[in-house]
C-alpha positions, -999 to +999 in steps of 0.1 A: -039-764-020-010-781-038-021-808-061+002-835-073-010-849-106-009-885-115+002-891-151+003-928-159+024-924-190+053-907-171+078-927-151+084-908-119+114-914-096+093-912-065+059-926-057+030-901-056+028-907-018+065-899-014+062-868-035+033-857-014+054-863+018+082-841+003+057-813-004+041-816+030+075-813+047+085-783+026+052-765+033+047-775+069+049-739+081+020-729+060-013-737+078-034-727+048-019-752+023-032-787+018-013-813-003-033-838-023-028-864-049-053-865-078-059-880-112-090-859-117-090-832-144-078-799-129-110-780-138-133-807-123-113-808-091-113-770-089-151-769-094-157-796-067-135-776-042-150-742-051-116-730-063-116-695-078-079-691-087-055-716-102-017-713-102+000-737-125+037-745-125+056-740-158+091-756-161+101-746-195+090-732-229+072-764-239+052-762-207+044-726-214+033-734-250+010-761-236-004-739-209-011-711-234-030-735-256-051-746-226-058-710-216-070-700-251 
């Protein structure tokens, strides 16, 4: 599953639906990938879906610092 997160304080260039369309097009060859839009906390969504592994994207050092704090 690829989850697109909604963050109301950030101004995105594309709507969430358009971003989801981009992702669906890019991942169309992967039958085992679902694209979804969510404003739910990642951990709550993962629990509700029975997820056992999370892979989070990191764009730069500030993202890495933030992710390390979450993981601690």
